[in-house]
N, C-alpha and C positions, 0 to 999 in steps of 0.2 A: 340167390344167398346175398347178404348185402355184409361188408366186414365192418366189426366194430371200431370206433377208433378211438385210440386209448392217448388221453390226455399225459402229455410227458410233466413227470414231476418236477414242480418247482424246487429249484436249489435253494436249501435255505444258507444264507450265508450269515455267520453266526459273526456278531461285533465283538473286535477285540475289546477285552479289557481293561482299562483305564491301569496300565502298571503301575501300583502305591507304594513309594516312598517309606514305607514303616519303620524304619530307623529314623527318620525325621519327624513322623507320629507320635513318636514312644518317647523322643524327649520332651516335645511338647508336650505330652499328657506325663510328663514326670514319673514315664516308669511303671504307671497303674491304666495302661490304654486298654487293656481287653473288659476287665471289669467295669471302666466306669463306660465305654462304651454301653454295655448291654443293663446296666444301672442308674442311668442319669436321669434325675425327675426334679432337673433343676427349671425352676421358672422365674421370670421377671416380675413387675407389677403389674404388667399386662396381658398377663399369663401365656409368654412365650420365649424360649430360649433367645437370650442374646451372644449371638454368633457374630466370632470376626475374622476377618476374610485371613486366610493362611496360603502359604505355597502351594502349587500342585491341584487346586481347585479345593481344599480343605477348609473347613470352616471348624472355629474353636471356641466351646460355648465358654461362660465365664466362672462355672463351676470344671472346666479341664475337660471335658468331653470333646474327642475330635472327631468328626464326621465328614463325610463325601457330601456332595448336592446330589450326584450318582447315589441312590440305595443299593444297589447293586453291587457298586464299586467299593461301599459302606460294610457288607456284608462279606464281600471278597477281602477287605480289609481286618476284618476280625477273625479270618479264618488263619490269612496270611499270621496277623501277631501273633497269635496262638502259636502256631508251627513257627516262629521267631524263635519266641519265650522258650519251647521248649526243646529246639536244637540249643540257643545258650545255656543251657542247666544242663545239656549232657557235657558242654564242653568243658565246662565249670567242674564234672566231675571226671572228666579224661584229665584233665591237667593236674599232677601230680607235683605236689612239692619239691624244690630239689634238694638231694640228700645232702649234709653236710659233710665233708669229708672227717674224719677222726681222727686226730691225734695222739700219738702216746698217752700225753696225758690224760685224754678220757679213758683212759681202761685202767686207771688206777681208782684203786674205793682207797680214799683218803681217811675211810673211819676206821681204818684197819694200820695203819699206822700210826705210831707214838712218837711223840718228842717225851725226853724223863730230865725231870729237873735236874740240873750238875753234869747232864751228859750231852756231848756234841754232835754224837751219831743219833741214827733212828732206829726203831725197833719196831719187829710185824709180833703181832697176837700171836699167840700157840697154845693153846691148851685155855680152859677157862679160870675163872678166878679160884682161889681158896673157899674152902668152909665157910669161913668167916666174913668172905665177900670184900676183904680188908686189901685184897695182892691179885696181882696178875701176875701171869707166867708168859714173858715176852722173849723174841729170840733177836739178834742183835741183825740188823738187816745184810753189813757186811761180811759176817763172819757165822756159823750155825751154835753158837754159843749160846746157852738161856739164862734167865735170871727172873726171879721172881720179885715184882714191883710194886710198891705199896702206890694205893688208887689214887692216894694225895697228891703223888709226885707224878703224875703222867695225864701226857694230855694228847688225846686224838687230832690229828692235822686237820679234821674238819672241821674243825672247832674255833679254828684262827681265822680270825677279820681283820681287814688293812682297810684303815678310815684314813677319806680324802678330804679335801675344804668342802666337796659338797654334800648333802647328804646322802651320797651313794655308800657304799661298802663295798670290798672285795673278797672274795674268799682264796685261799690259797692255792685254788685251784687256777683262777681267772690272773695271779700272780704268778703262776709259773706258766700259763697262756704267753702273756709276755713278757718273761723273761726268754721265752722259747722265742719268741720272734724278734727278739731283739742282743741274741745270745752273743754274739761276734762283737757286738759293740758293747755289752757289758766289760766280755772277756777282757777288751782291750783297755776298756776303763780302770779295771783292775792291775792291770800288768803296767797302766804309768799311774797307780796310785791315784786315779781322779774319780772312786766310785761315790764319793759323797753327791760328785754333781751329776752322779745318773740315775739316783735315786728316781728322780720320774720314769726311768724304762723300768723300774718294777710297778709303781705303784701311779699313774698318773695326776697331776694336780692331789700329792698325799700332803696329809695333814700334819707338818712339820713337826708337831710336839705328839703326834701318835708313832709316825714311823720314822725311823732313826737309823745311823748308819750300820750299828750293830743288829736291829734286825734285819738288815740288806742283805749282812756277812751270812748272817744264820739261814736265813732262807737262799742265799746260793751255794749253800752246802747242803741246804737237802737237795733243793734243786737236783746238782750233780751225783749226787747217792743214788737217788731214785733213778736217773737216768743211767745210771751206769745199772742199778740191779737189773733195769729193764731191759736194756740190750744184752744183757747176761743170759737172761731169761730168753729173748728172740734167738741168738746164737745157738742155743741150748735144741730151741725147738728147730731149728733148722739143719743142723746138725744129726738129728733124730728123724727128720721128714729123710734126707740123704740117706740114713743107714737103711732106713724101711723100703728106700727106693732101690739100691742094690742089692738090698737082701730077696725083692722081687723079680729083678731080673734073672 
C-alpha cells in the first residue's frame, strides 16, 4: 500500500498595507474627507476626474475628493479616517471647560441690596412692600434696625451701570471686581489724596462726563461695607462649624 503524498500548504504572505497619513488627507479635504470620498461624482469635460498628485501616493480631485491609486489603501483610509473622526469627537466630549474660580463678589445678589436717596449706608430687603406697594421694609446693612422706605427713593445695586468711552458699560459687580483686583493701590491713593487720579482703576477708560470723583467715593464706601458684612458672615459660619466639631468630639 503506497502512501499518498501530502502537498505542503503554501504560506500566504500578506502584503503590508501602506500606512495612510489621514491627518494630512483630512487637511487636504477640508475636514469632509469621509463623506466626499463616498459620494464624489465630479467629472470634467472628458468624463474623467481631474486629479492632482499629492504626497504619499494620494491623488486629489478638483472637487476635493482625496483617493489613493491602490483601492485597498483607499478603503482602509476611509475606515481609518472614520475611526479617527470618532476618536476626535470622544476627545472633545471628554474635555471639560476649566472651572472659573469664584470670589466673594460672585456670591453677592446685588438685586437684594438697596441704596436709598440721602443715605450713605446700604440696606437689605426685609419683608415685602406695604399694601399700596409704595414702600418697602428695609434693614440697615450694618445694624439690625429696620425702616419703611418709599419705593421712589430706593434703587437696587443691580440697576447701576458705569459708562466708558467705548460702547461697553460695566455693572457694579464688574466695578467691584476691578476694585478687588486693585484694592491696595486704590487704598494707597485715597490715603495720599490721589483718588481722582485713580478713577481708571474703578472703570478703565471711564467716561469723564458720567463717572466722577464722588461716584468713586460712593462705590468705594459700598465695596467696603459689603465686604465687611461678607467677612462677618464667613467668621460666623466658621465659628458655628468649630462649635459643631467640638460638640461631636
